[in-house]
Backbone as numpy.savetxt, mean C-alpha at the origin, in Angstrom:
# Nx Ny Nz CAx CAy CAz Cx Cy Cz
9.55 13.32 -17.19 8.63 14.54 -17.21 9.59 15.91 -17.17
9.21 16.90 -17.83 9.76 18.23 -17.72 9.53 18.74 -16.44
10.34 19.76 -16.09 10.16 20.48 -14.75 8.92 20.97 -14.46
8.28 21.58 -15.53 7.07 22.25 -15.42 5.98 21.18 -15.23
6.18 19.70 -15.86 5.33 18.84 -15.61 5.25 18.16 -14.38
6.42 18.21 -13.77 6.60 17.77 -12.42 5.90 18.61 -11.34
5.90 19.99 -11.69 5.31 20.75 -10.53 3.94 20.75 -10.80
3.33 20.52 -12.04 1.83 20.41 -12.09 1.42 19.07 -11.63
2.28 18.07 -11.78 2.01 16.79 -11.23 1.86 16.76 -9.77
2.79 17.29 -9.04 2.82 17.55 -7.62 1.60 18.40 -7.14
1.36 19.44 -7.71 0.25 20.20 -7.38 -1.17 19.47 -7.55
-1.23 18.79 -8.64 -2.46 17.99 -8.84 -2.85 16.82 -7.84
-1.64 16.38 -7.48 -1.65 15.20 -6.51 -1.38 15.48 -5.19
-1.44 16.74 -4.72 -0.89 17.22 -3.57 -1.45 16.54 -2.30
-2.83 16.45 -2.43 -3.61 15.67 -1.32 -3.19 14.18 -1.02
-2.60 13.39 -1.96 -1.99 12.24 -1.62 -0.52 12.38 -1.34
0.26 12.89 -1.99 1.77 12.97 -2.03 2.18 13.70 -0.83
1.67 14.86 -0.47 2.13 15.69 0.73 1.93 15.09 2.02
0.71 14.34 2.37 0.54 13.53 3.67 1.63 12.44 3.60
1.77 11.85 2.44 2.83 10.68 2.29 4.12 11.20 2.59
4.58 12.28 2.00 5.83 12.67 2.25 6.17 13.07 3.81
5.04 13.55 4.49 5.22 13.84 5.89 5.47 12.60 6.64
4.61 11.64 6.13 4.76 10.22 6.82 6.09 9.64 6.73
6.69 9.88 5.45 8.00 9.28 5.12 9.05 9.91 6.09
8.88 11.22 6.21 9.95 12.13 6.89 9.78 11.77 8.37
8.63 11.75 9.03 8.49 11.57 10.44 8.51 9.98 10.76
8.17 9.22 9.84 8.38 7.72 9.92 9.86 7.38 10.15
10.61 7.76 9.41 12.23 7.53 9.40 12.63 7.93 10.74
12.32 9.12 11.25 12.72 9.66 12.59 12.20 8.70 13.70
10.96 8.20 13.60 10.55 7.38 14.75 11.21 5.97 14.67
11.49 5.52 13.43 12.23 4.34 13.23 13.66 4.41 14.00
14.28 5.52 13.74 15.51 5.70 14.34 15.68 5.84 15.86
14.51 6.55 16.35 14.39 6.86 17.75 13.87 5.69 18.60
13.02 5.03 18.21 12.40 3.99 18.96 12.66 2.55 18.25
12.85 1.54 19.09 13.00 0.17 18.75 11.54 -0.44 18.12
11.54 -1.31 17.13 10.16 -1.69 16.69 9.48 -2.34 17.80
9.96 -2.91 18.70 9.28 -3.57 20.05 8.45 -2.51 20.68
9.25 -1.32 20.99 8.57 -0.17 21.76 7.50 0.26 20.92
7.59 0.64 19.48 6.57 1.03 18.89 5.42 0.24 18.80
5.66 -1.12 18.64 4.46 -1.97 18.41 3.59 -2.10 19.69
4.35 -2.06 21.06 3.69 -2.19 22.23 2.93 -0.94 22.27
3.38 0.20 21.81 2.47 1.40 21.83 1.37 1.28 21.21
1.37 0.67 19.94 0.10 0.56 19.09 -0.68 -0.48 19.64
-0.14 -1.54 20.23 -0.90 -2.76 20.73 -1.82 -2.20 22.13
-1.34 -1.15 22.78 -1.99 -0.71 23.95 -3.34 -0.12 23.63
-3.67 0.27 22.33 -4.89 0.99 21.75 -5.74 -0.12 21.17
-6.95 -0.54 21.84 -7.90 -1.45 20.87 -9.14 -1.32 21.83
-10.33 -1.63 20.97 -11.54 -1.66 21.38 -12.43 -2.46 20.43
-13.47 -2.93 20.71 -14.31 -3.79 19.99 -14.74 -3.21 18.61
-15.01 -2.01 18.49 -15.38 -1.46 17.44 -14.18 -1.48 16.28
-12.97 -1.09 16.80 -11.78 -1.11 15.86 -11.34 -2.33 15.58
-11.65 -3.50 16.52 -11.26 -4.74 16.31 -12.14 -5.15 14.98
-13.29 -4.88 14.92 -14.36 -5.36 13.90 -13.86 -4.46 12.63
-13.66 -3.39 12.81 -13.42 -2.52 11.62 -12.15 -2.80 10.90
-10.93 -3.03 11.68 -9.87 -3.31 10.95 -9.76 -4.71 10.41
-10.53 -5.69 11.08 -10.59 -7.01 10.74 -11.01 -7.11 9.13
-12.06 -6.22 8.74 -12.58 -6.22 7.55 -11.89 -5.23 6.73
-11.32 -4.19 7.25 -10.78 -3.20 6.35 -9.35 -3.47 5.67
-8.88 -4.54 6.39 -7.45 -4.75 5.90 -7.49 -5.61 4.62
-8.70 -6.04 4.38 -8.93 -6.91 2.87 -8.85 -5.86 1.88
-8.95 -4.53 2.02 -8.89 -3.53 0.93 -7.43 -3.57 0.49
-6.56 -4.23 1.08 -5.07 -4.10 0.72 -4.54 -5.50 0.34
-5.44 -6.46 -0.16 -5.07 -7.72 -0.67 -5.19 -7.79 -2.20
-4.56 -8.87 -2.60 -4.54 -9.05 -4.06 -5.75 -9.15 -4.76
-6.94 -9.60 -3.87 -8.06 -9.97 -4.59 -8.58 -8.61 -4.98
-8.59 -7.59 -3.91 -9.06 -6.31 -4.25 -8.54 -5.59 -5.35
-7.17 -5.66 -5.36 -6.45 -5.00 -6.49 -6.80 -5.62 -7.82
-7.16 -6.99 -8.05 -7.46 -7.73 -9.30 -8.95 -7.27 -9.57
-9.85 -7.10 -8.65 -11.16 -6.79 -8.96 -11.10 -5.37 -9.42
-10.25 -4.27 -8.87 -10.18 -3.22 -9.39 -9.62 -3.07 -10.88
-8.70 -3.68 -11.17 -8.07 -3.92 -12.56 -9.21 -4.36 -13.53
-9.94 -5.32 -13.13 -11.03 -5.78 -14.01 -12.06 -4.90 -14.21
-12.41 -4.06 -13.35 -13.45 -3.07 -13.57 -12.90 -2.06 -14.41
-11.50 -1.51 -14.14 -11.10 -0.71 -14.88 -10.83 -1.01 -16.30
-10.64 -2.29 -16.61 -10.46 -2.82 -17.93 -11.64 -2.54 -18.93
-12.96 -2.70 -18.28 -14.03 -2.42 -19.21 -14.24 -0.99 -19.30
-13.50 -0.06 -18.85 -13.57 1.37 -18.91 -12.44 2.11 -19.68
-11.34 1.76 -19.25 -10.08 2.35 -19.77 -8.71 1.33 -19.74
-8.40 0.79 -20.79 -7.29 -0.13 -20.83 -6.06 0.36 -20.27
-5.65 1.71 -20.52 -4.49 2.19 -20.10 -4.50 2.28 -18.52
-5.62 2.72 -17.92 -5.52 2.82 -16.42 -5.49 1.12 -15.97
-6.28 0.47 -16.36 -6.16 -1.00 -15.94 -4.79 -1.55 -15.97
-4.20 -1.41 -17.13 -2.63 -1.67 -17.33 -1.90 -1.09 -16.42
-1.98 0.13 -16.11 -1.21 1.03 -15.24 -1.40 0.27 -13.74
-2.46 0.27 -13.32 -2.72 -0.41 -11.91 -2.28 -1.86 -11.82
-2.57 -2.71 -12.76 -2.14 -3.98 -12.73 -0.57 -4.08 -12.85
0.07 -3.60 -13.76 1.55 -3.68 -13.72 2.11 -3.07 -12.72
1.79 -1.92 -12.23 2.35 -1.36 -10.79 2.05 -2.29 -9.70
0.98 -2.88 -9.39 0.78 -3.81 -8.37 1.61 -5.08 -8.60
1.69 -5.66 -9.78 2.44 -6.67 -9.81 3.89 -6.81 -9.70
4.49 -5.71 -10.21 5.76 -5.31 -10.01 6.07 -5.26 -8.48
5.38 -4.27 -7.89 5.45 -4.00 -6.40 5.31 -5.28 -5.55
4.41 -6.01 -5.76 4.14 -7.27 -5.16 5.46 -8.22 -5.45
5.89 -8.28 -6.49 7.05 -9.14 -6.76 8.23 -8.83 -5.95
8.52 -7.59 -5.87 9.68 -7.05 -5.17 9.49 -7.34 -3.84
8.35 -7.19 -3.22 8.11 -7.32 -1.84 8.08 -8.65 -1.33
7.59 -9.63 -2.23 7.74 -11.09 -2.05 9.04 -11.63 -2.07
9.83 -11.04 -3.10 11.19 -11.50 -3.14 12.04 -11.06 -1.87
11.81 -9.92 -1.36 12.47 -9.44 -0.23 11.97 -10.25 1.04
10.76 -10.46 1.17 10.34 -11.39 2.12 10.83 -12.77 2.42
11.22 -13.31 1.14 11.67 -14.66 1.11 13.22 -14.85 0.85
13.82 -13.63 0.75 15.22 -13.78 0.57 16.18 -13.10 1.57
16.28 -11.87 1.34 17.01 -10.92 2.36 16.47 -10.83 3.71
15.21 -10.87 3.74 14.52 -10.79 5.12 13.65 -11.85 5.53
14.15 -13.22 5.05 13.48 -14.39 5.30 13.43 -14.60 6.80
14.26 -14.07 7.58 14.43 -14.49 9.11 13.75 -13.50 9.92
13.05 -12.43 9.38 12.42 -11.46 10.17 10.98 -11.87 10.45
10.77 -12.04 11.81 9.55 -12.77 12.32 8.52 -11.62 12.51
7.27 -12.04 12.56 6.11 -11.10 12.80 6.01 -10.89 14.36
5.00 -9.90 14.72 4.92 -9.68 16.24 4.67 -10.89 17.21
3.76 -11.73 16.76 3.36 -12.83 17.59 4.53 -13.74 17.88
5.36 -14.09 16.89 6.62 -14.70 17.21 7.67 -13.97 17.83
7.78 -12.62 17.54 8.81 -11.94 18.09 8.68 -11.69 19.74
7.25 -11.48 20.10 7.13 -11.34 21.34 6.78 -12.58 22.22
6.95 -13.68 21.46 6.54 -15.06 22.22 7.44 -15.11 23.51
6.91 -15.42 24.56 7.53 -15.54 25.84 8.08 -14.43 26.39
7.80 -13.12 25.84 8.40 -11.74 26.34 7.19 -11.04 26.85
6.13 -10.99 26.14 5.14 -10.08 26.33 3.67 -10.52 25.73
2.65 -10.60 26.53 1.40 -10.98 25.97 0.68 -9.85 25.16
0.69 -10.09 23.93 0.19 -9.09 23.00 -1.36 -9.35 23.10
-2.00 -8.17 22.74 -3.49 -8.27 22.43 -3.72 -8.68 21.12
-4.33 -9.86 20.73 -4.77 -10.26 19.35 -6.23 -10.09 19.05
-6.63 -9.62 17.94 -7.99 -9.44 17.53 -8.55 -10.66 17.41
-9.61 -11.09 18.03 -10.28 -12.36 17.86 -10.74 -12.75 16.47
-10.34 -13.95 16.17 -10.73 -14.39 14.78 -9.66 -14.13 13.77
-8.52 -13.29 14.12 -7.44 -13.21 13.21 -6.49 -14.34 13.24
-6.18 -14.82 12.30 -4.98 -15.83 12.04 -3.74 -15.13 11.93
-2.99 -15.10 12.96 -1.76 -14.30 13.04 -0.56 -15.11 12.68
0.09 -14.60 11.59 1.22 -15.36 11.03 2.35 -15.15 11.86
3.49 -15.87 11.54 4.67 -15.81 12.39 5.91 -15.38 11.69
6.10 -15.70 10.40 7.28 -15.52 9.73 6.94 -14.36 8.49
8.04 -14.17 7.84 8.15 -13.26 6.57 7.36 -11.97 6.81
7.85 -11.21 7.84 7.17 -10.08 8.30 7.55 -8.92 7.40
8.81 -8.65 6.91 9.32 -7.50 6.21 9.53 -7.75 4.79
8.96 -6.94 3.99 8.20 -5.75 4.12 6.64 -6.23 4.14
5.70 -5.31 4.44 4.28 -5.74 4.55 3.73 -5.82 3.16
3.28 -6.88 2.66 2.59 -7.15 1.38 1.38 -6.30 1.24
0.46 -6.48 2.19 -0.85 -5.61 2.19 -0.53 -4.20 2.15
0.62 -3.64 2.75 0.82 -2.25 2.66 1.34 -1.80 1.42
2.17 -2.67 0.67 2.79 -2.58 -0.60 1.53 -2.32 -1.61
0.55 -3.43 -1.42 -0.50 -3.31 -2.46 -1.39 -2.07 -2.18
-1.50 -1.87 -1.06 -2.67 -0.66 -0.68 -2.07 0.63 -1.14
-0.74 0.90 -0.90 -0.21 2.09 -1.34 -0.02 2.12 -2.91
0.18 1.20 -3.48 0.28 1.11 -4.94 -1.04 1.26 -5.63
-1.95 0.54 -5.07 -3.40 0.49 -5.53 -3.85 1.85 -5.37
-3.98 2.42 -4.19 -4.85 3.62 -4.01 -3.97 4.91 -4.58
-2.67 4.76 -4.53 -1.94 6.07 -5.18 -2.27 5.99 -6.69
-2.29 4.82 -7.48 -2.69 4.56 -8.86 -4.02 5.31 -9.00
-4.92 4.86 -8.11 -6.34 5.42 -8.26 -6.33 6.90 -8.11
-5.66 7.25 -7.28 -5.50 8.83 -7.00 -4.93 9.61 -8.18
-3.91 9.04 -8.84 -3.40 9.49 -10.02 -4.42 9.58 -11.15
-5.30 8.50 -11.27 -6.16 8.39 -12.28 -7.55 9.31 -12.21
-7.94 9.57 -11.05 -9.17 10.36 -10.92 -8.76 11.81 -10.95
-9.62 12.79 -11.18 -9.39 14.23 -11.28 -9.86 14.84 -10.08
-10.99 14.51 -9.48 -11.45 15.05 -8.34 -10.38 14.96 -7.03
-10.06 16.27 -6.53 -9.28 16.20 -5.40 -9.70 15.30 -4.03
-11.02 15.42 -3.83 -11.46 14.77 -2.83 -11.28 13.29 -2.79
-11.42 12.70 -3.92 -11.15 11.34 -4.05 -9.79 10.89 -3.87
-8.86 12.06 -4.35 -7.35 11.83 -3.97 -7.02 11.60 -2.54
-7.76 12.53 -1.81 -7.67 12.39 -0.47 -8.25 11.36 0.20
-9.34 10.82 -0.24 -10.00 9.61 0.31 -9.10 8.29 -0.01
-8.65 8.27 -1.11 -7.63 7.19 -1.53 -6.39 7.21 -0.49
-5.85 8.35 -0.25 -4.77 8.53 0.64 -5.18 7.93 2.03
-6.17 8.35 2.41 -6.69 7.84 3.80 -6.88 6.33 3.87
-7.38 5.80 2.76 -7.61 4.40 2.83 -6.20 3.64 2.83
-5.33 4.08 2.13 -4.08 3.43 2.00 -3.45 3.44 3.32
-3.47 4.63 4.10 -2.86 4.67 5.45 -3.71 3.85 6.47
-5.02 3.76 6.23 -5.81 2.85 7.15 -5.48 1.41 7.00
-5.32 1.13 5.69 -4.94 -0.36 5.42 -3.41 -0.75 6.18
-2.46 0.26 6.00 -1.34 0.01 6.50 -1.37 -0.02 8.02
-2.20 0.86 8.67 -2.30 0.73 9.99 -3.03 -0.48 10.67
-4.02 -0.97 9.77 -4.66 -2.16 9.97 -3.77 -3.29 10.36
-2.65 -3.49 9.58 -1.61 -4.36 9.56 -0.90 -4.41 11.09
-0.71 -3.13 11.52 -0.18 -3.19 12.85 -1.20 -3.29 13.81
-2.30 -2.85 13.61 -3.32 -3.04 14.66 -3.72 -4.48 14.78
-3.73 -5.33 13.81 -3.99 -6.73 13.88 -2.92 -7.46 14.30
-1.76 -6.83 14.68 -0.31 -7.42 15.00 0.19 -8.41 14.00
-0.11 -8.19 12.81 0.38 -8.87 11.56 1.61 -8.29 11.17
2.02 -7.00 11.49 3.14 -6.52 11.05 3.83 -5.28 12.10
4.98 -5.01 11.94 5.50 -3.94 12.70 5.48 -2.63 11.89
5.50 -1.55 12.45 5.50 -0.18 11.77 6.61 -0.26 10.75
7.86 -0.87 10.96 8.93 -0.83 9.85 8.43 -1.69 8.64
7.71 -2.68 9.01 7.24 -3.47 7.77 6.24 -2.55 6.79
5.35 -2.04 7.52 4.40 -1.10 6.77 5.04 0.08 5.94
5.96 0.72 6.69 6.77 1.85 6.14 7.46 1.40 5.00
8.21 0.17 4.87 8.91 -0.27 3.72 7.90 -0.69 2.71
6.95 -1.30 3.07 5.88 -1.68 2.09 5.33 -0.50 1.34
5.05 0.47 1.95 4.55 1.68 1.41 5.70 2.38 0.41
6.76 2.32 0.82 7.83 2.92 -0.09 7.94 2.24 -1.33
7.88 0.83 -1.26 7.83 0.05 -2.48 6.66 0.42 -3.35
5.51 0.37 -2.82 4.29 0.69 -3.43 4.27 2.06 -4.11
4.68 3.00 -3.46 4.59 4.39 -4.04 5.61 4.51 -5.07
6.87 4.11 -4.72 7.88 4.32 -5.70 7.68 3.65 -7.12
7.40 2.36 -6.92 6.98 1.64 -8.13 5.83 2.14 -8.89
4.86 2.57 -8.37 3.72 3.23 -9.03 3.98 4.34 -9.52
4.83 5.21 -9.03 5.37 6.41 -9.84 6.04 6.13 -11.00
7.01 5.10 -10.92 7.70 4.82 -12.10 7.03 4.30 -13.07
5.95 3.28 -12.88 5.17 2.74 -13.88 4.32 3.79 -14.48
3.79 4.64 -13.69 3.00 5.78 -14.25 3.69 6.62 -15.21
4.82 6.86 -15.08 5.63 7.76 -15.89 5.84 7.00 -17.35
6.14 5.72 -17.23 6.39 4.98 -18.51 4.89 4.54 -19.21
4.00 4.36 -18.54 2.57 4.14 -19.08 2.15 5.23 -19.94
2.34 6.37 -19.32 1.87 7.65 -19.98 2.83 8.15 -21.15
3.92 7.50 -21.43 4.79 7.74 -22.37 4.27 6.95 -23.79
3.37 6.04 -23.46 2.96 5.39 -24.69 1.66 6.03 -25.24
2.00 6.55 -26.51 1.11 7.26 -27.41 0.18 6.31 -28.08
-0.87 5.80 -27.68 -1.72 4.93 -28.28 -3.18 5.32 -27.94
-3.98 6.07 -28.85 -5.14 6.42 -28.25 -6.17 5.23 -28.08
-6.08 4.13 -28.69 -6.80 3.04 -28.38 -6.63 2.46 -26.92
-5.74 2.77 -26.26 -5.44 2.41 -24.96 -6.40 3.20 -23.99
-6.88 4.23 -24.51 -7.87 4.93 -23.57 -9.42 4.40 -23.73
-9.58 3.32 -24.45 -10.83 2.82 -24.40 -11.04 1.44 -23.82
-12.12 0.62 -23.67 -12.11 -0.35 -22.97 -11.21 -1.49 -23.49
-10.91 -2.63 -22.80 -10.03 -3.63 -23.14 -10.76 -4.25 -24.51
-11.94 -4.39 -24.63 -12.58 -4.95 -25.81 -12.20 -4.21 -27.06
-12.45 -2.76 -27.07 -12.19 -1.93 -28.08 -10.66 -2.04 -28.36
-9.89 -2.09 -27.40 -8.42 -2.15 -27.45 -7.94 -3.26 -28.41
-8.35 -4.38 -28.14 -7.96 -5.73 -28.89 -8.60 -5.71 -30.11
-9.72 -5.14 -30.28 -10.45 -5.15 -31.68 -9.77 -4.09 -32.50
-9.03 -3.33 -31.98 -8.22 -2.36 -32.85 -8.99 -1.13 -33.18
């Protein structure tokens, strides 16, 4: 993008990107200042029946099934947008899963980490996993998916709503004790960075038929 395009891009998507940049800035500071155990215990001290139910269901907005459904819906409207969301999510997910099972395969989740050390509160009905904690796959998916949707829509209020949804999905992973803050932070970085890169390249493709439904696209 040219400099003027970057300025326009940042201005247009301010309601998603600015809150996220604040999160990135203060998040790294918190990671440096407190251990992941201290942070998680602070999070885990807050819970009630309403939020137990809310985050139990809300976290599904950051899984692969939700992303797939969004891509399918977009495909019947605009092939370019469907391709953008799909490719961004797939690449981000592959990177996260690769990191989970190679470099960070020995990083355990809160339930295993605190085993024999501290009795965490666990939301009833949640199957808490033990391994492959870093990075958070749900957070990667959520920040990739909802940033992509924020870049697609024109209405500013929807950009803000998608930003809030992404953060709530990320927080749900901590609330449910499926991940540490660091896991969510890293997952969001992967999701956001990959989505921005894919957005740049997808929009360099000058093909008018990509702006139609998948049916019209393949019909030519």
